[in-house]
N, CA, C and O of each residue as an XYZ file, in Angstrom:
500
protein
N      60.393      6.870   -188.996
C      59.604      5.949   -189.782
C      58.980      4.922   -188.846
O      59.636      4.432   -187.927
N      57.725      4.600   -189.078
C      56.995      3.645   -188.265
C      56.813      2.367   -189.066
O      56.327      2.395   -190.197
N      57.205      1.250   -188.475
C      57.026     -0.038   -189.137
C      55.672     -0.614   -188.770
O      55.302     -0.657   -187.597
N      54.937     -1.055   -189.775
C      53.642     -1.669   -189.565
C      53.712     -3.101   -190.070
O      54.110     -3.345   -191.209
N      53.326     -4.046   -189.224
C      53.363     -5.458   -189.578
C      52.079     -5.791   -190.324
O      50.980     -5.542   -189.829
N      52.228     -6.365   -191.537
C      51.041     -6.722   -192.305
C      50.851     -8.213   -192.433
O      49.741     -8.653   -192.733
N      51.873     -9.010   -192.220
C      51.734    -10.459   -192.317
C      51.272    -11.014   -190.973
O      51.846    -10.696   -189.931
N      50.233    -11.845   -191.004
C      49.691    -12.367   -189.753
C      50.708    -13.216   -189.007
O      50.684    -13.266   -187.777
N      51.605    -13.887   -189.733
C      52.606    -14.738   -189.081
C      53.581    -13.919   -188.238
O      54.177    -14.448   -187.300
N      53.749    -12.646   -188.558
C      54.684    -11.801   -187.816
C      54.032    -11.089   -186.632
O      54.714    -10.411   -185.863
N      52.738    -11.238   -186.484
C      52.047    -10.602   -185.365
C      52.304    -11.389   -184.084
O      52.360    -12.619   -184.101
N      52.458    -10.675   -182.983
C      52.561    -11.329   -181.677
C      51.198    -11.910   -181.328
O      50.179    -11.490   -181.877
N      51.182    -12.872   -180.418
C      49.917    -13.547   -180.114
C      48.833    -12.609   -179.597
O      47.663    -12.840   -179.903
N      49.149    -11.563   -178.829
C      48.055    -10.658   -178.421
C      47.474     -9.893   -179.613
O      46.285     -9.575   -179.637
N      48.323     -9.604   -180.597
C      47.823     -8.935   -181.795
C      46.904     -9.863   -182.585
O      45.871     -9.428   -183.094
N      47.272    -11.127   -182.688
C      46.399    -12.091   -183.371
C      45.085    -12.242   -182.612
O      44.024    -12.363   -183.225
N      45.149    -12.235   -181.289
C      43.925    -12.313   -180.486
C      43.039    -11.088   -180.733
O      41.819    -11.218   -180.827
N      43.640     -9.910   -180.837
C      42.876     -8.690   -181.122
C      42.236     -8.773   -182.510
O      41.095     -8.351   -182.699
N      42.965     -9.309   -183.464
C      42.428     -9.457   -184.813
C      41.238    -10.415   -184.824
O      40.216    -10.131   -185.449
N      41.368    -11.531   -184.143
C      40.269    -12.505   -184.067
C      39.069    -11.894   -183.349
O      37.931    -12.068   -183.783
N      39.317    -11.185   -182.259
C      38.244    -10.520   -181.516
C      37.529     -9.512   -182.409
O      36.302     -9.410   -182.380
N      38.295     -8.771   -183.198
C      37.696     -7.806   -184.121
C      36.813     -8.471   -185.166
O      35.719     -7.985   -185.455
N      37.278     -9.577   -185.733
C      36.492    -10.296   -186.736
C      35.198    -10.833   -186.114
O      34.132    -10.741   -186.723
N      35.289    -11.387   -184.915
C      34.097    -11.906   -184.248
C      33.089    -10.795   -183.943
O      31.882    -10.994   -184.073
N      33.588     -9.633   -183.538
C      32.687     -8.515   -183.255
C      32.008     -8.002   -184.521
O      30.828     -7.653   -184.492
N      32.740     -7.955   -185.625
C      32.133     -7.523   -186.887
C      31.030     -8.504   -187.299
O      29.950     -8.090   -187.719
N      31.309     -9.793   -187.177
C      30.292    -10.798   -187.518
C      29.067    -10.647   -186.619
O      27.935    -10.744   -187.093
N      29.285    -10.411   -185.324
C      28.184    -10.223   -184.384
C      27.387     -8.967   -184.748
O      26.158     -8.956   -184.671
N      28.104     -7.909   -185.146
C      27.433     -6.674   -185.544
C      26.551     -6.870   -186.765
O      25.438     -6.347   -186.815
N      27.035     -7.616   -187.750
C      26.222     -7.900   -188.937
C      24.984     -8.697   -188.537
O      23.881     -8.423   -189.010
N      25.172     -9.675   -187.673
C      24.041    -10.483   -187.197
C      23.025     -9.614   -186.459
O      21.819     -9.792   -186.632
N      23.497     -8.679   -185.643
C      22.600     -7.765   -184.931
C      21.798     -6.911   -185.908
O      20.599     -6.706   -185.717
N      22.447     -6.419   -186.940
C      21.743     -5.591   -187.922
C      20.691     -6.395   -188.667
O      19.606     -5.889   -188.950
N      21.005     -7.643   -188.986
C      20.033     -8.511   -189.656
C      18.836     -8.781   -188.743
O      17.701     -8.855   -189.214
N      19.086     -8.929   -187.439
C      18.009     -9.201   -186.478
C      17.218     -7.948   -186.115
O      16.230     -8.035   -185.386
N      17.631     -6.798   -186.605
C      16.896     -5.563   -186.336
C      17.286     -4.871   -185.047
O      16.460     -4.176   -184.455
N      18.519     -5.037   -184.593
C      19.013     -4.355   -183.395
C      20.125     -3.384   -183.801
O      21.306     -3.692   -183.640
N      19.749     -2.207   -184.329
C      20.763     -1.307   -184.896
C      21.748     -0.729   -183.879
O      22.917     -0.533   -184.212
N      21.314     -0.453   -182.662
C      22.240      0.155   -181.682
C      23.382     -0.790   -181.348
O      24.551     -0.409   -181.415
N      23.042     -2.027   -180.988
C      24.093     -2.991   -180.678
C      24.868     -3.381   -181.925
O      26.069     -3.638   -181.854
N      24.187     -3.427   -183.074
C      24.862     -3.763   -184.323
C      25.955     -2.759   -184.663
O      27.069     -3.139   -185.024
N      25.633     -1.489   -184.547
C      26.630     -0.444   -184.829
C      27.761     -0.499   -183.809
O      28.930     -0.368   -184.172
N      27.422     -0.690   -182.539
C      28.451     -0.808   -181.498
C      29.413     -1.948   -181.826
O      30.630     -1.772   -181.772
N      28.873     -3.101   -182.161
C      29.724     -4.265   -182.430
C      30.528     -4.082   -183.717
O      31.702     -4.448   -183.766
N      29.909     -3.519   -184.759
C      30.641     -3.288   -186.011
C      31.798     -2.314   -185.817
O      32.929     -2.593   -186.212
N      31.507     -1.183   -185.213
C      32.535     -0.144   -185.045
C      33.666     -0.636   -184.143
O      34.839     -0.475   -184.477
N      33.321     -1.229   -183.014
C      34.379     -1.693   -182.116
C      35.159     -2.852   -182.727
O      36.361     -2.982   -182.495
N      34.484     -3.693   -183.503
C      35.186     -4.788   -184.176
C      36.196     -4.285   -185.183
O      37.315     -4.793   -185.253
N      35.809     -3.288   -185.963
C      36.734     -2.705   -186.943
C      37.901     -2.019   -186.236
O      39.051     -2.152   -186.657
N      37.608     -1.292   -185.172
C      38.666     -0.591   -184.432
C      39.649     -1.583   -183.804
O      40.861     -1.399   -183.907
N      39.140     -2.621   -183.163
C      40.022     -3.615   -182.534
C      40.823     -4.363   -183.589
O      42.018     -4.596   -183.409
N      40.180     -4.739   -184.682
C      40.891     -5.432   -185.754
C      41.971     -4.574   -186.382
O      43.072     -5.055   -186.649
N      41.665     -3.310   -186.621
C      42.652     -2.405   -187.212
C      43.803     -2.115   -186.254
O      44.926     -1.871   -186.696
N      43.544     -2.136   -184.971
C      44.577     -1.846   -183.973
C      45.587     -2.974   -183.847
O      46.638     -2.795   -183.231
N      45.290     -4.119   -184.415
C      46.165     -5.284   -184.259
C      47.491     -5.141   -185.000
O      48.369     -5.988   -184.834
N      47.665     -4.105   -185.806
C      48.894     -3.985   -186.588
C      50.109     -3.630   -185.726
O      51.239     -3.929   -186.113
N      49.903     -3.010   -184.585
C      51.022     -2.652   -183.702
C      50.638     -2.942   -182.254
O      49.495     -2.732   -181.849
N      51.600     -3.424   -181.490
C      51.292     -3.773   -180.102
C      50.923     -2.539   -179.282
O      50.044     -2.610   -178.423
N      51.575     -1.426   -179.533
C      51.269     -0.213   -178.758
C      49.832      0.250   -179.017
O      49.124      0.639   -178.088
N      49.413      0.206   -180.263
C      48.048      0.607   -180.615
C      47.050     -0.407   -180.058
O      46.009     -0.023   -179.524
N      47.361     -1.690   -180.178
C      46.479     -2.732   -179.650
C      46.343     -2.602   -178.132
O      45.276     -2.865   -177.577
N      47.414     -2.200   -177.470
C      47.364     -2.008   -176.016
C      46.407     -0.875   -175.655
O      45.580     -1.022   -174.755
N      46.516      0.240   -176.347
C      45.650      1.391   -176.082
C      44.192      1.067   -176.398
O      43.301      1.337   -175.593
N      43.959      0.490   -177.567
C      42.587      0.179   -177.970
C      41.996     -0.908   -177.074
O      40.812     -0.854   -176.743
N      42.795     -1.884   -176.681
C      42.311     -2.918   -175.769
C      41.862     -2.325   -174.446
O      40.844     -2.736   -173.889
N      42.616     -1.367   -173.946
C      42.231     -0.704   -172.693
C      40.914      0.051   -172.858
O      40.020     -0.049   -172.018
N      40.807      0.801   -173.943
C      39.592      1.584   -174.176
C      38.373      0.686   -174.417
O      37.296      0.939   -173.878
N      38.548     -0.348   -175.218
C      37.420     -1.236   -175.512
C      37.017     -2.062   -174.293
O      35.852     -2.429   -174.145
N      37.980     -2.351   -173.426
C      37.639     -3.018   -172.174
C      36.675     -2.184   -171.371
O      35.686     -2.696   -170.847
N      36.962     -0.893   -171.271
C      36.077      0.017   -170.544
C      34.716      0.102   -171.238
O      33.677      0.053   -170.580
N      34.724      0.228   -172.568
C      33.465      0.342   -173.318
C      32.576     -0.873   -173.068
O      31.397     -0.727   -172.747
N      33.137     -2.066   -173.214
C      32.301     -3.260   -173.084
C      31.892     -3.545   -171.642
O      30.824     -4.109   -171.404
N      32.715     -3.168   -170.695
C      32.299     -3.337   -169.301
C      31.184     -2.359   -168.941
O      30.300     -2.696   -168.154
N      31.216     -1.153   -169.507
C      30.134     -0.192   -169.287
C      28.855     -0.667   -169.979
O      27.763     -0.570   -169.419
N      29.005     -1.186   -171.219
C      27.838     -1.712   -171.928
C      27.228     -2.874   -171.145
O      26.006     -2.989   -171.045
N      28.079     -3.729   -170.594
C      27.583     -4.828   -169.753
C      26.801     -4.283   -168.567
O      25.705     -4.758   -168.270
N      27.360     -3.290   -167.892
C      26.699     -2.732   -166.712
C      25.342     -2.130   -167.071
O      24.363     -2.346   -166.357
N      25.273     -1.374   -168.175
C      23.994     -0.804   -168.591
C      23.025     -1.889   -169.047
O      21.827     -1.800   -168.778
N      23.525     -2.903   -169.729
C      22.662     -3.978   -170.199
C      22.040     -4.762   -169.064
O      20.874     -5.147   -169.139
N      22.800     -4.999   -168.024
C      22.294     -5.757   -166.879
C      21.362     -4.904   -166.028
O      20.358     -5.401   -165.519
N      21.684     -3.631   -165.871
C      20.883     -2.784   -164.979
C      19.568     -2.330   -165.605
O      18.601     -2.076   -164.886
N      19.516     -2.223   -166.927
C      18.299     -1.767   -167.601
C      17.718     -2.902   -168.431
O      17.923     -2.952   -169.644
N      17.012     -3.791   -167.803
C      16.407     -4.916   -168.516
C      15.446     -4.390   -169.581
O      14.515     -3.643   -169.278
N      15.680     -4.785   -170.821
C      14.863     -4.316   -171.928
C      15.303     -2.975   -172.480
O      14.676     -2.454   -173.402
N      16.377     -2.402   -171.930
C      16.869     -1.108   -172.384
C      17.661     -1.220   -173.681
O      17.758     -2.297   -174.269
N      18.218     -0.114   -174.115
C      18.921     -0.056   -175.391
C      20.172     -0.936   -175.421
O      20.506     -1.479   -176.474
N      20.851     -1.087   -174.322
C      22.082     -1.876   -174.291
C      21.880     -3.292   -173.768
O      22.845     -4.043   -173.627
N      20.644     -3.661   -173.481
C      20.370     -5.015   -173.008
C      20.431     -5.976   -174.192
O      19.650     -5.861   -175.137
N      21.359     -6.917   -174.133
C      21.527     -7.899   -175.205
C      21.025     -9.268   -174.774
O      21.338    -10.269   -175.418
N      20.266     -9.328   -173.714
C      19.804    -10.608   -173.192
C      20.863    -11.204   -172.280
O      21.967    -10.672   -172.169
N      20.530    -12.292   -171.640
C      21.448    -12.902   -170.673
C      22.746    -13.344   -171.337
O      23.834    -13.086   -170.822
N      22.628    -14.006   -172.471
C      23.834    -14.496   -173.162
C      24.643    -13.332   -173.721
O      25.863    -13.295   -173.564
N      23.982    -12.390   -174.366
C      24.683    -11.229   -174.932
C      25.376    -10.406   -173.873
O      26.504     -9.959   -174.077
N      24.723    -10.198   -172.749
C      25.348     -9.450   -171.659
C      26.567    -10.187   -171.112
O      27.581     -9.565   -170.794
N      26.468    -11.504   -171.003
C      27.618    -12.290   -170.542
C      28.771    -12.193   -171.541
O      29.936    -12.124   -171.150
N      28.436    -12.189   -172.829
C      29.485    -12.055   -173.856
C      30.111    -10.668   -173.795
O      31.319    -10.534   -173.993
N      29.320     -9.636   -173.525
C      29.882     -8.289   -173.353
C      30.890     -8.270   -172.203
O      31.952     -7.656   -172.307
N      30.549     -8.944   -171.118
C      31.466     -9.028   -169.979
C      32.759     -9.736   -170.394
O      33.852     -9.272   -170.068
N      32.638    -10.845   -171.104
C      33.820    -11.586   -171.555
C      34.661    -10.762   -172.524
O      35.889    -10.782   -172.448
N      34.019    -10.048   -173.422
C      34.757     -9.209   -174.368
C      35.479     -8.086   -173.624
O      36.604     -7.731   -173.975
N      34.838     -7.532   -172.606
C      35.497     -6.495   -171.804
C      36.762     -7.020   -171.152
O      37.807     -6.371   -171.199
N      36.668     -8.196   -170.541
C      37.852     -8.778   -169.912
C      38.887     -9.218   -170.950
O      40.089     -9.089   -170.718
N      38.428     -9.734   -172.090
C      39.359    -10.144   -173.157
C      40.111     -8.939   -173.702
O      41.300     -9.042   -174.006
N      39.445     -7.808   -173.830
C      40.101     -6.593   -174.309
C      41.173     -6.122   -173.337
O      42.261     -5.717   -173.747
N      40.863     -6.177   -172.055
C      41.859     -5.813   -171.044
C      43.025     -6.801   -171.079
O      44.178     -6.401   -170.918
N      42.735     -8.085   -171.288
C      43.793     -9.094   -171.379
C      44.686     -8.847   -172.591
O      45.900     -9.028   -172.508
N      44.106     -8.439   -173.704
C      44.900     -8.103   -174.896
C      45.812     -6.922   -174.581
O      46.990     -6.935   -174.938
N      45.278     -5.906   -173.917
C      46.083     -4.732   -173.566
C      47.242     -5.115   -172.649
O      48.378     -4.693   -172.863
N      46.951     -5.909   -171.638
C      47.995     -6.335   -170.699
C      49.043     -7.198   -171.399
O      50.239     -7.056   -171.144
N      48.604     -8.073   -172.262
C      49.528     -8.957   -172.982
C      50.407     -8.179   -173.952
O      51.581     -8.505   -174.127
N      49.849     -7.158   -174.579
C      50.654     -6.316   -175.467
C      51.725     -5.567   -174.676
O      52.859     -5.428   -175.134
N      51.359     -5.086   -173.486
C      52.354     -4.419   -172.639
C      53.462     -5.388   -172.256
O      54.636     -5.018   -172.249
N      53.098     -6.617   -171.941
C      54.084     -7.639   -171.592
C      55.007     -7.922   -172.781
O      56.219     -8.045   -172.603
N      54.447     -8.026   -173.986
C      55.262     -8.267   -175.187
C      56.207     -7.097   -175.459
O      57.355     -7.309   -175.851
N      55.737     -5.875   -175.256
C      56.590     -4.710   -175.457
C      57.748     -4.705   -174.462
O      58.881     -4.401   -174.834
N      57.473     -5.040   -173.202
C      58.536     -5.087   -172.198
C      59.560     -6.161   -172.535
O      60.765     -5.943   -172.412
N      59.074     -7.315   -172.960
C      59.973     -8.400   -173.323
C      60.839     -8.021   -174.533
O      62.020     -8.364   -174.578
N      60.267     -7.327   -175.494
C      61.027     -6.893   -176.679
C      62.074     -5.847   -176.283
O      63.189     -5.856   -176.804
N      61.715     -4.942   -175.357
C      62.681     -3.949   -174.889
C      63.845     -4.606   -174.157
O      64.999     -4.223   -174.348
N      63.539     -5.600   -173.315
C      64.605     -6.309   -172.603
C      65.514     -7.050   -173.571
O      66.733     -7.064   -173.399
N      64.923     -7.665   -174.587
C      65.719     -8.399   -175.566
C      66.590     -7.446   -176.377
O      67.729     -7.783   -176.701
N      66.081     -6.268   -176.711
C      66.852     -5.284   -177.474
C      67.969     -4.690   -176.611
O      69.049     -4.381   -177.113
N      67.705     -4.536   -175.326
C      68.691     -3.956   -174.428
C      69.840     -4.900   -174.112
O      70.952     -4.447   -173.838
N      69.592     -6.202   -174.146
C      70.636     -7.159   -173.818
C      71.479     -7.560   -175.019
O      72.478     -8.264   -174.877
N      71.072     -7.106   -176.207
C      71.837     -7.457   -177.415
C      73.024     -6.577   -177.625
O      73.759     -6.753   -178.596
């Protein structure tokens, strides 16, 4: 049986960070769609939902954080290298993609740290 945490108060801080990151990405995706940028809008909506949904378990948040870190760092690289291209979100948007990439990796690393700490606590009991 797999336990899934549904109360936000019971989530570890990296999981709460993943949830907040997911909500912010969904909001950004909606804003992109309203502004007429469907490619970035879909990217932000889908990744926001995936990151937010992954926040229910640290192991899942760790995996998704690693994957989304790679996705956003690649999007940043394409956005910066192809000025005016499909993934170019402007100077501010590209900088935010870079920050989201690093934040996703930080969530993954923090989830791994929380899992190790929980294992040590369970082993010493």
